[in-house]
N, C-alpha and C positions, 0 to 999 in steps of 0.2 A: 210609919207604915199607912197611916190615914191618907198621907199627901199621895203616895204611890197608888193606892186605891182611888183616890180622887182623879189623878191624871189618867188612870185606866179607864174609869167610867167616861171621863170626857173624851177619850179616844174613841170609845165605843159609841158614843152619842154622834160624834163627828161623821163616823163611818156609816152609822145607820141612817143619817139624814140623806146621803146620797145613794141612788141605787147602784147596785154592781152589775156589770156588763162583762161579757166576755170581749176579748178584743175584735173589733170590726163587725160584731154582732149587736148593733144598737136597737135592733127590733124588741119591743116589749115582752114579746113571747119568750125570748131567752133570758129574762131578767131573773136573777135569783137573790131575792131580798133576805136580809138577815133576820133572825128572829126577833120578836116584838120584845120580848121581856129580856133580862139581862143574864138569863141562864146559858149555858153552852147547849149547843143544839143536841138533841137526843139521837143515838145511831139508830133508833128504830124508826124514826121520821122517814117518810118516803117523799122523795122528790118527783115532780110529775113525769112518769115515764116517757110520755109522748114528746115533751120538750127536750128531755134527755136525748131521745132517739133523733129528733130533729137536729140537735145540736151536733150530734156524731156524724150525722149524713152531710151538714154542711163543712164540718171540718175535714171529712174524709175527701169530700169533692174539692176542697180548696188545697190540702196538704197530702201529697201521695204517701208521705211517710208514716201517716198516722195508722196505717193498716186497716185490716178487717178482720172477720172471724176465721177466714181461710188463708191468712197470712202466715207463711212459714218462716222459720228462723233464719233460712238463707235470704229471703226476700227482704226481712226486717233489718239483717246485718247489712245487705246491700245498699239498701236505702240510707242507712246510717252512714256509711262509707262514702256514698255519692254526696250526701249533704255535707260531710266534712270537707270532701274534696273540692266541692264548690265553693264553700267558705275560704277555704285556703286560697283558691284562684282569685277570689273577689277581693281579698286583702293583700295589696301589693307589699305591704311590710312583711307579712308572713311568707309571701313568695321570696323576698330579699333573704330573710333569716334562713329559709329552706336552701336557697341557693349558695349562700355563704357556707352552710353546714356540709353540702354536697359538693362544692367547689364546681358549681354549674351557674350558667346565666339564668336569669328569672325567666326568659322565654322558654328555655330547656325545661326547667322545673315546672312551669304551666304546662307544656306539652306532655311531660311525663304523667302529670296528675290527670289531665284530660284522657290520656290512654287507659289509666287505671280505672277510669269511671266506666268502661265498657263492661268489664267483669271484675268488680273490686274484690269479690270473695271467691273467684274462680267459678266454673261452670256450675250451673244449678243442679243440684240432685234430681234423679229421675222421680216423677210424681207417681204414686201409688194410686190406682182407680179402685174405689170401694164399690 
């Protein structure tokens, strides 16, 4: 058991030596360091709110599917479907698999997926104005 604890401590030290960055956010203001002691982070600890808000703004401007406070369920589902269809179109092996399953050529499968991207979940619901 001591050996497992030693390995765990070694891994923690190796991770602690390098800073943790979010993907493509190498600016130091987005750096989230690990706690200095060997304890698990206390849930009552607060992360700097301004850096969290800045991170959310950057991610929302970069990725449409992350949503925002006013995102409705239909928009969220439509973004998920569009992301899936775009991934299917981008991977030719998946297109070949779908074409074989549907007995269609890959060009027809690609065309059908692109047509589905217009309204993947049907027409949007009427918005209520408050």
